[in-house]
One Martini backbone bead per residue (centre of mass of N, CA, C, O) as a GRO file, in nm:
protein
  394
    1MET     BB    1  -2.692   2.577  -0.322
    2GLY     BB    2  -2.639   2.282  -0.367
    3THR     BB    3  -2.891   2.151  -0.492
    4ASP     BB    4  -2.933   2.356  -0.721
    5ALA     BB    5  -2.655   2.325  -0.846
    6ARG     BB    6  -2.694   2.036  -0.948
    7ALA     BB    7  -2.922   2.090  -1.134
    8VAL     BB    8  -2.787   2.299  -1.313
    9VAL     BB    9  -2.551   2.122  -1.402
   10GLN     BB   10  -2.707   1.892  -1.529
   11GLY     BB   11  -2.864   2.067  -1.733
   12VAL     BB   12  -2.618   2.160  -1.888
   13ILE     BB   13  -2.507   1.883  -1.969
   14GLU     BB   14  -2.758   1.780  -2.117
   15ARG     BB   15  -2.762   2.013  -2.327
   16ALA     BB   16  -2.455   1.910  -2.418
   17ARG     BB   17  -2.457   1.623  -2.523
   18GLU     BB   18  -2.406   1.635  -2.825
   19GLU     BB   19  -2.132   1.790  -2.810
   20LEU     BB   20  -1.982   1.578  -2.624
   21VAL     BB   21  -2.011   1.338  -2.805
   22SER     BB   22  -1.879   1.463  -3.055
   23LEU     BB   23  -1.604   1.514  -2.914
   24SER     BB   24  -1.547   1.217  -2.857
   25HIS     BB   25  -1.554   1.122  -3.159
   26THR     BB   26  -1.344   1.307  -3.280
   27ILE     BB   27  -1.105   1.218  -3.099
   28HIS     BB   28  -1.123   0.921  -3.180
   29GLY     BB   29  -1.063   0.972  -3.486
   30LEU     BB   30  -0.778   1.101  -3.458
   31SER     BB   31  -0.563   0.954  -3.296
   32GLU     BB   32  -0.344   1.114  -3.109
   33THR     BB   33  -0.041   1.114  -2.996
   34ALA     BB   34   0.217   1.199  -2.821
   35PHE     BB   35   0.236   1.544  -2.879
   36GLU     BB   36   0.017   1.521  -3.141
   37GLU     BB   37  -0.264   1.683  -3.015
   38VAL     BB   38  -0.360   1.928  -3.185
   39ARG     BB   39  -0.671   1.884  -3.258
   40SER     BB   40  -0.771   1.792  -2.973
   41ALA     BB   41  -0.691   2.046  -2.820
   42ALA     BB   42  -0.854   2.239  -2.994
   43CYS     BB   43  -1.129   2.121  -2.930
   44VAL     BB   44  -1.123   2.178  -2.630
   45GLY     BB   45  -1.073   2.476  -2.644
   46ASP     BB   46  -1.322   2.551  -2.820
   47SER     BB   47  -1.544   2.453  -2.627
   48LEU     BB   48  -1.463   2.644  -2.387
   49ASP     BB   49  -1.479   2.905  -2.527
   50ARG     BB   50  -1.788   2.887  -2.596
   51ALA     BB   51  -1.840   2.872  -2.265
   52GLY     BB   52  -1.639   3.126  -2.144
   53PHE     BB   53  -1.368   3.065  -2.129
   54SER     BB   54  -1.023   3.113  -2.043
   55VAL     BB   55  -0.792   3.040  -2.307
   56GLU     BB   56  -0.472   2.852  -2.304
   57ALA     BB   57  -0.256   2.772  -2.536
   58GLY     BB   58   0.040   2.618  -2.479
   59TYR     BB   59   0.084   2.546  -2.196
   60GLY     BB   60   0.391   2.555  -2.042
   61GLY     BB   61   0.530   2.507  -2.345
   62ILE     BB   62   0.299   2.309  -2.448
   63PRO     BB   63   0.135   2.274  -2.744
   64THR     BB   64  -0.087   2.040  -2.619
   65ALA     BB   65  -0.175   2.240  -2.402
   66VAL     BB   66  -0.456   2.332  -2.185
   67ARG     BB   67  -0.596   2.630  -2.029
   68ALA     BB   68  -0.916   2.674  -1.843
   69VAL     BB   69  -1.115   2.945  -1.711
   70ALA     BB   70  -1.358   2.969  -1.432
   71GLY     BB   71  -1.413   3.174  -1.206
   72ASP     BB   72  -1.380   3.321  -0.838
   73GLY     BB   73  -1.312   3.119  -0.616
   74PRO     BB   74  -1.144   2.981  -0.339
   75LEU     BB   75  -1.180   2.699  -0.495
   76GLN     BB   76  -0.952   2.497  -0.684
   77VAL     BB   77  -1.034   2.304  -0.966
   78VAL     BB   78  -0.894   2.027  -1.146
   79ILE     BB   79  -0.968   1.912  -1.478
   80CYS     BB   80  -0.865   1.640  -1.656
   81ALA     BB   81  -0.761   1.621  -2.014
   82GLU     BB   82  -0.728   1.349  -2.199
   83TYR     BB   83  -0.601   1.279  -2.568
   84ASP     BB   84  -0.425   1.034  -2.607
   85ALA     BB   85  -0.304   0.776  -2.808
   86LEU     BB   86  -0.229   0.475  -2.934
   87PRO     BB   87  -0.022   0.292  -3.109
   88GLY     BB   88  -0.222   0.132  -3.363
   89ILE     BB   89  -0.506   0.145  -3.150
   90GLY     BB   90  -0.566   0.400  -3.034
   91HIS     BB   91  -0.857   0.441  -2.813
   92ALA     BB   92  -0.769   0.191  -2.585
   93CYS     BB   93  -0.833   0.413  -2.320
   94GLY     BB   94  -1.048   0.650  -2.359
   95HIS     BB   95  -0.966   0.963  -2.383
   96ASN     BB   96  -1.218   1.082  -2.509
   97VAL     BB   97  -1.390   1.053  -2.260
   98ILE     BB   98  -1.224   1.225  -2.067
   99SER     BB   99  -1.235   1.498  -2.227
  100ALA     BB  100  -1.553   1.524  -2.247
  101SER     BB  101  -1.602   1.506  -1.933
  102ALA     BB  102  -1.434   1.756  -1.852
  103VAL     BB  103  -1.590   1.963  -2.020
  104GLY     BB  104  -1.865   1.906  -1.891
  105ALA     BB  105  -1.784   1.974  -1.602
  106GLY     BB  106  -1.693   2.262  -1.664
  107ILE     BB  107  -1.957   2.381  -1.793
  108GLY     BB  108  -2.130   2.324  -1.542
  109LEU     BB  109  -1.963   2.475  -1.319
  110ALA     BB  110  -1.955   2.765  -1.450
  111GLU     BB  111  -2.260   2.833  -1.365
  112VAL     BB  112  -2.181   2.802  -1.028
  113ALA     BB  113  -1.905   2.899  -0.920
  114ASP     BB  114  -1.969   3.164  -0.763
  115ASP     BB  115  -2.195   3.043  -0.575
  116VAL     BB  116  -1.997   2.803  -0.444
  117GLY     BB  117  -1.674   2.871  -0.464
  118LEU     BB  118  -1.534   2.838  -0.766
  119GLU     BB  119  -1.246   2.740  -0.949
  120VAL     BB  120  -1.231   2.649  -1.292
  121VAL     BB  121  -1.018   2.391  -1.428
  122VAL     BB  122  -0.923   2.303  -1.753
  123LEU     BB  123  -0.678   2.044  -1.835
  124GLY     BB  124  -0.479   1.977  -2.096
  125THR     BB  125  -0.326   1.653  -2.103
  126PRO     BB  126  -0.060   1.519  -2.237
  127ALA     BB  127   0.103   1.227  -2.259
  128GLU     BB  128   0.027   0.966  -2.077
  129GLU     BB  129   0.145   0.707  -2.222
  130ALA     BB  130   0.396   0.910  -2.315
  131GLY     BB  131   0.579   1.181  -2.132
  132GLY     BB  132   0.437   1.335  -1.885
  133GLY     BB  133   0.237   1.588  -1.892
  134LYS     BB  134   0.182   1.633  -1.588
  135VAL     BB  135   0.472   1.678  -1.497
  136LEU     BB  136   0.519   1.927  -1.677
  137LEU     BB  137   0.282   2.093  -1.543
  138LEU     BB  138   0.391   2.088  -1.264
  139GLU     BB  139   0.657   2.239  -1.342
  140ALA     BB  140   0.478   2.489  -1.464
  141GLY     BB  141   0.238   2.544  -1.237
  142ALA     BB  142  -0.068   2.420  -1.282
  143PHE     BB  143  -0.102   2.329  -0.945
  144ASP     BB  144  -0.032   2.554  -0.726
  145SER     BB  145  -0.351   2.655  -0.669
  146ALA     BB  146  -0.467   2.387  -0.606
  147HIS     BB  147  -0.703   2.173  -0.414
  148LEU     BB  148  -0.798   1.990  -0.656
  149ALA     BB  149  -0.806   1.668  -0.860
  150MET     BB  150  -0.973   1.547  -1.158
  151MET     BB  151  -1.104   1.227  -1.305
  152VAL     BB  152  -1.203   1.005  -1.569
  153HIS     BB  153  -1.171   0.645  -1.647
  154PRO     BB  154  -1.192   0.412  -1.851
  155ALA     BB  155  -1.353   0.083  -1.831
  156PRO     BB  156  -1.522  -0.208  -1.764
  157PHE     BB  157  -1.558  -0.064  -1.478
  158ASP     BB  158  -1.651   0.063  -1.171
  159VAL     BB  159  -1.412   0.267  -0.973
  160ALA     BB  160  -1.318   0.473  -0.719
  161ALA     BB  161  -1.012   0.330  -0.624
  162PRO     BB  162  -0.777   0.248  -0.799
  163PRO     BB  163  -0.493   0.083  -0.863
  164VAL     BB  164  -0.186   0.274  -0.873
  165VAL     BB  165   0.131   0.254  -1.007
  166ALA     BB  166   0.444   0.259  -1.062
  167ILE     BB  167   0.676   0.402  -1.322
  168GLU     BB  168   0.939   0.303  -1.559
  169TRP     BB  169   1.152   0.386  -1.823
  170LEU     BB  170   1.342   0.193  -2.083
  171GLU     BB  171   1.607   0.262  -2.315
  172ILE     BB  172   1.757   0.031  -2.532
  173SER     BB  173   2.113   0.012  -2.643
  174TYR     BB  174   2.298  -0.169  -2.889
  175ARG     BB  175   2.643  -0.182  -2.991
  176GLY     BB  176   2.798  -0.324  -3.256
  177LYS     BB  177   2.905  -0.549  -3.543
  178GLU     BB  178   2.937  -0.592  -3.854
  179ALA     BB  179   2.893  -0.910  -4.048
  180HIS     BB  180   2.926  -1.188  -4.196
  181ALA     BB  181   2.739  -1.471  -4.088
  182SER     BB  182   2.937  -1.683  -4.245
  183ALA     BB  183   3.226  -1.581  -4.320
  184PHE     BB  184   3.259  -1.341  -4.051
  185PRO     BB  185   3.145  -1.379  -3.746
  186GLU     BB  186   3.408  -1.316  -3.566
  187GLN     BB  187   3.391  -0.988  -3.651
  188GLY     BB  188   3.139  -0.972  -3.483
  189VAL     BB  189   2.875  -0.792  -3.302
  190ASN     BB  190   2.584  -0.908  -3.129
  191ALA     BB  191   2.310  -0.726  -3.039
  192ALA     BB  192   2.077  -0.940  -3.030
  193ASP     BB  193   2.227  -1.123  -2.822
  194ALA     BB  194   2.209  -0.917  -2.590
  195LEU     BB  195   1.903  -0.925  -2.570
  196VAL     BB  196   1.872  -1.227  -2.503
  197VAL     BB  197   2.028  -1.232  -2.246
  198ALA     BB  198   1.855  -1.032  -2.094
  199GLN     BB  199   1.585  -1.172  -2.120
  200VAL     BB  200   1.664  -1.411  -1.964
  201GLY     BB  201   1.734  -1.268  -1.706
  202ILE     BB  202   1.455  -1.146  -1.658
  203GLY     BB  203   1.301  -1.414  -1.642
  204LEU     BB  204   1.464  -1.524  -1.385
  205LEU     BB  205   1.411  -1.272  -1.198
  206ARG     BB  206   1.094  -1.304  -1.147
  207GLN     BB  207   1.112  -1.519  -0.913
  208HIS     BB  208   1.259  -1.277  -0.716
  209LEU     BB  209   1.001  -1.109  -0.718
  210ASN     BB  210   0.762  -0.933  -0.635
  211SER     BB  211   0.434  -0.995  -0.724
  212THR     BB  212   0.378  -0.664  -0.769
  213TYR     BB  213   0.576  -0.675  -0.983
  214ARG     BB  214   0.680  -0.518  -1.307
  215VAL     BB  215   0.810  -0.663  -1.632
  216HIS     BB  216   0.818  -0.503  -1.958
  217GLY     BB  217   0.856  -0.553  -2.328
  218ILE     BB  218   1.024  -0.452  -2.630
  219VAL     BB  219   1.150  -0.514  -2.954
  220THR     BB  220   1.272  -0.262  -3.208
  221GLU     BB  221   1.570  -0.394  -3.271
  222ALA     BB  222   1.739  -0.686  -3.469
  223GLY     BB  223   1.787  -0.619  -3.753
  224THR     BB  224   1.797  -0.661  -4.141
  225ALA     BB  225   1.954  -0.942  -4.188
  226ALA     BB  226   2.047  -1.278  -4.176
  227ASN     BB  227   2.357  -1.209  -4.314
  228ILE     BB  228   2.378  -0.991  -4.064
  229ILE     BB  229   2.529  -0.887  -3.811
  230PRO     BB  230   2.394  -0.715  -3.552
  231ALA     BB  231   2.466  -0.369  -3.459
  232LEU     BB  232   2.148  -0.324  -3.356
  233GLY     BB  233   1.990  -0.308  -3.034
  234GLU     BB  234   1.640  -0.260  -2.931
  235ALA     BB  235   1.451  -0.145  -2.640
  236SER     BB  236   1.131  -0.137  -2.447
  237TYR     BB  237   1.092  -0.069  -2.094
  238MET     BB  238   0.907  -0.168  -1.789
  239VAL     BB  239   0.862  -0.060  -1.453
  240ARG     BB  240   0.671  -0.184  -1.151
  241THR     BB  241   0.539  -0.038  -0.849
  242PRO     BB  242   0.338   0.044  -0.582
  243HIS     BB  243   0.593   0.240  -0.513
  244ILE     BB  244   0.816   0.473  -0.590
  245ASP     BB  245   1.044   0.387  -0.384
  246GLN     BB  246   1.082   0.097  -0.546
  247LEU     BB  247   1.198   0.146  -0.832
  248ASP     BB  248   1.500   0.169  -0.824
  249ALA     BB  249   1.578  -0.119  -0.742
  250LEU     BB  250   1.444  -0.258  -0.979
  251ARG     BB  251   1.596  -0.116  -1.207
  252ARG     BB  252   1.876  -0.206  -1.125
  253ARG     BB  253   1.816  -0.516  -1.186
  254VAL     BB  254   1.745  -0.483  -1.484
  255GLU     BB  255   2.006  -0.340  -1.574
  256ALA     BB  256   2.188  -0.591  -1.516
  257CYS     BB  257   2.073  -0.758  -1.751
  258PHE     BB  258   2.185  -0.568  -1.971
  259GLU     BB  259   2.475  -0.579  -1.885
  260ALA     BB  260   2.505  -0.889  -1.944
  261GLY     BB  261   2.475  -0.858  -2.251
  262ALA     BB  262   2.725  -0.691  -2.296
  263LEU     BB  263   2.931  -0.877  -2.165
  264ALA     BB  264   2.878  -1.141  -2.339
  265THR     BB  265   2.927  -0.978  -2.636
  266GLY     BB  266   3.050  -0.659  -2.652
  267ALA     BB  267   2.835  -0.464  -2.632
  268GLU     BB  268   2.715  -0.138  -2.630
  269LEU     BB  269   2.555   0.027  -2.365
  270THR     BB  270   2.237   0.204  -2.350
  271VAL     BB  271   2.043   0.404  -2.107
  272GLY     BB  272   1.734   0.536  -2.132
  273LYS     BB  273   1.501   0.815  -2.005
  274PRO     BB  274   1.222   0.941  -2.168
  275ASN     BB  275   1.064   0.944  -1.899
  276PRO     BB  276   0.901   1.023  -1.633
  277PRO     BB  277   0.827   0.915  -1.353
  278TYR     BB  278   0.557   0.740  -1.207
  279SER     BB  279   0.341   0.747  -0.963
  280HIS     BB  280   0.166   0.664  -0.746
  281LEU     BB  281  -0.183   0.664  -0.616
  282GLU     BB  282  -0.346   0.908  -0.395
  283HIS     BB  283  -0.642   0.888  -0.272
  284HIS     BB  284  -0.907   1.072  -0.176
  285ASN     BB  285  -1.136   0.938   0.014
  286GLY     BB  286  -1.352   1.159   0.035
  287LEU     BB  287  -1.386   1.212  -0.270
  288ALA     BB  288  -1.430   0.924  -0.361
  289GLY     BB  289  -1.698   0.881  -0.203
  290ARG     BB  290  -1.852   1.113  -0.335
  291TYR     BB  291  -1.831   1.009  -0.627
  292ARG     BB  292  -1.981   0.743  -0.577
  293ARG     BB  293  -2.255   0.859  -0.489
  294ASN     BB  294  -2.301   1.022  -0.734
  295ALA     BB  295  -2.295   0.793  -0.940
  296GLU     BB  296  -2.525   0.626  -0.810
  297ARG     BB  297  -2.742   0.841  -0.857
  298LEU     BB  298  -2.709   0.776  -1.184
  299GLY     BB  299  -2.694   0.436  -1.180
  300ARG     BB  300  -2.421   0.331  -1.083
  301SER     BB  301  -2.203   0.040  -1.057
  302PHE     BB  302  -1.981  -0.116  -0.841
  303TYR     BB  303  -1.664  -0.258  -0.819
  304ASP     BB  304  -1.521  -0.479  -0.543
  305GLY     BB  305  -1.303  -0.627  -0.657
  306ASN     BB  306  -1.039  -0.723  -0.824
  307VAL     BB  307  -0.785  -0.485  -0.941
  308PRO     BB  308  -0.588  -0.407  -1.164
  309PRO     BB  309  -0.298  -0.253  -1.230
  310VAL     BB  310  -0.190   0.089  -1.303
  311SER     BB  311  -0.079   0.379  -1.488
  312THR     BB  312  -0.008   0.738  -1.409
  313ASP     BB  313   0.046   1.085  -1.404
  314MET     BB  314  -0.164   1.133  -1.170
  315GLY     BB  315   0.018   1.046  -0.933
  316ASN     BB  316   0.191   1.304  -0.920
  317VAL     BB  317  -0.051   1.473  -0.837
  318SER     BB  318  -0.145   1.322  -0.574
  319VAL     BB  319   0.140   1.391  -0.406
  320TYR     BB  320   0.050   1.710  -0.411
  321LEU     BB  321  -0.267   1.675  -0.432
  322PRO     BB  322  -0.581   1.623  -0.410
  323THR     BB  323  -0.720   1.314  -0.555
  324ILE     BB  324  -0.900   1.172  -0.843
  325HIS     BB  325  -0.934   0.829  -1.034
  326PRO     BB  326  -1.183   0.704  -1.160
  327PHE     BB  327  -1.368   0.443  -1.291
  328ILE     BB  328  -1.551   0.409  -1.598
  329GLY     BB  329  -1.788   0.232  -1.749
  330ILE     BB  330  -1.824   0.075  -2.112
  331ASP     BB  331  -1.904  -0.214  -2.180
  332SER     BB  332  -1.642  -0.397  -2.309
  333LEU     BB  333  -1.683  -0.673  -2.254
  334PRO     BB  334  -1.398  -0.864  -2.311
  335ALA     BB  335  -1.271  -0.604  -2.334
  336VAL     BB  336  -0.980  -0.421  -2.269
  337ASN     BB  337  -0.737  -0.238  -2.212
  338HIS     BB  338  -0.543  -0.228  -2.501
  339GLN     BB  339  -0.767  -0.309  -2.702
  340PRO     BB  340  -0.941  -0.299  -2.989
  341GLY     BB  341  -1.226  -0.341  -2.849
  342PHE     BB  342  -1.192  -0.071  -2.682
  343THR     BB  343  -1.191   0.120  -2.903
  344ASP     BB  344  -1.480   0.065  -3.002
  345ALA     BB  345  -1.623   0.112  -2.715
  346ALA     BB  346  -1.539   0.434  -2.698
  347ALA     BB  347  -1.787   0.475  -2.940
  348ARG     BB  348  -2.034   0.388  -2.771
  349PRO     BB  349  -2.310   0.428  -2.590
  350PRO     BB  350  -2.178   0.367  -2.310
  351ALA     BB  351  -1.959   0.586  -2.340
  352ASP     BB  352  -2.156   0.824  -2.378
  353ARG     BB  353  -2.271   0.793  -2.093
  354ALA     BB  354  -1.997   0.841  -1.952
  355VAL     BB  355  -1.958   1.128  -2.021
  356ILE     BB  356  -2.196   1.234  -1.864
  357ASP     BB  357  -2.178   1.096  -1.588
  358GLY     BB  358  -1.887   1.204  -1.544
  359ALA     BB  359  -1.953   1.504  -1.542
  360VAL     BB  360  -2.155   1.503  -1.316
  361ALA     BB  361  -1.994   1.372  -1.091
  362LEU     BB  362  -1.762   1.564  -1.083
  363ALA     BB  363  -1.924   1.816  -1.028
  364TRP     BB  364  -2.063   1.731  -0.769
  365THR     BB  365  -1.784   1.688  -0.617
  366ALA     BB  366  -1.709   1.993  -0.633
  367ILE     BB  367  -1.947   2.092  -0.473
  368ASP     BB  368  -1.895   1.943  -0.222
  369ALA     BB  369  -1.612   2.076  -0.158
  370ALA     BB  370  -1.731   2.370  -0.142
  371THR     BB  371  -1.986   2.315   0.068
  372ASP     BB  372  -1.812   2.159   0.267
  373ALA     BB  373  -1.667   2.310   0.517
  374ASP     BB  374  -1.458   2.091   0.611
  375LEU     BB  375  -1.340   2.014   0.336
  376ALA     BB  376  -1.262   2.303   0.240
  377GLU     BB  377  -1.066   2.355   0.476
  378GLU     BB  378  -0.874   2.118   0.420
  379LEU     BB  379  -0.792   2.197   0.139
  380ILE     BB  380  -0.685   2.485   0.199
  381ASP     BB  381  -0.477   2.409   0.409
  382GLN     BB  382  -0.303   2.231   0.225
  383GLU     BB  383  -0.234   2.462   0.020
  384THR     BB  384  -0.103   2.651   0.228
  385ASN     BB  385   0.112   2.414   0.334
  386ARG     BB  386   0.238   2.377   0.069
  387PRO     BB  387   0.497   2.321  -0.104
  388PRO     BB  388   0.667   2.363  -0.365
  389TYR     BB  389   0.723   2.225  -0.654
  390GLN     BB  390   0.953   1.969  -0.731
  391ALA     BB  391   1.167   1.936  -0.961
  392SER     BB  392   1.362   1.673  -1.093
  393GLY     BB  393   1.599   1.776  -1.300
  394ARG     BB  394   1.600   1.671  -1.609
   0.00000   0.00000   0.00000
């Protein structure tokens, strides 16, 4: 039923166009940040409930996670729906498009799931920007029975298998001692100075790092008044490497710079790790190739030039089971991800088209996986021989 199933799925998604675009715009307007996506998660769950899915809100003990299931085939596909926004600039990564396209792919596949041999899971995954919702869902068993996972992510252009690198977060806190900055400076311990020393050290360290490594961050607290020696200095930093196995060594070198700040000033250093590390992403080449061909059939053109690296908790999913995470273009240039202009672009007509095209291309790729006997056998064998997910022990 492969060809007929494609046509049925596309027809279902096209008929739902108005609802899916409305869902994208609604989530865009809500702009709820990590673990606060109460209304966004409810919108996703309600849409899937109306489409006949069995919906479980608060899945895995995470209040803003949603799991919806349809079909009873032997091959389980998980379609991830992100819906968290960025602080201050809203949906500058277009997660509203991700969630609407995931819902669209899900409702399209539900119509043919039993005929092509699929169990369709649409998984609402909170806190991608910070918090690691997918890591928590992995630990909760959300992917234990899955054979493949997929989603599309908005970008300035279409890319079938974009580079995705590993990332770890560091929350830095220096505790010093207040004093009058003019009368009694010798009695103070300057926590802001500790941050300055650390940042200088990181700046000098960059010369000696691999060119593919990234270190970046912001100061979030450095005093309250110019005539008070700052007793509290805080910063939020990120380190990134092409492979998760490289993270630990880079993190330790960066932590040494923060330790230097403490040593130089006498401030007390605390290093927190608020989020689980995100892995690099391993695209399943066969599925990524099929997604590209399916998207090209819809008239989309792919960019094959140099693509800057990003990070996502979908990487952790990919090292556990076959995964794709293609970019889908929304004609945003000159604006790029994490700019206010991208926020605006995420609710314009090209983004609305990406909702529908992404839904159809994902659904067609899932049908390919279920109806290609060799590919389906490969995916089922991998799931059968896969050990249980090992939680990080955080």
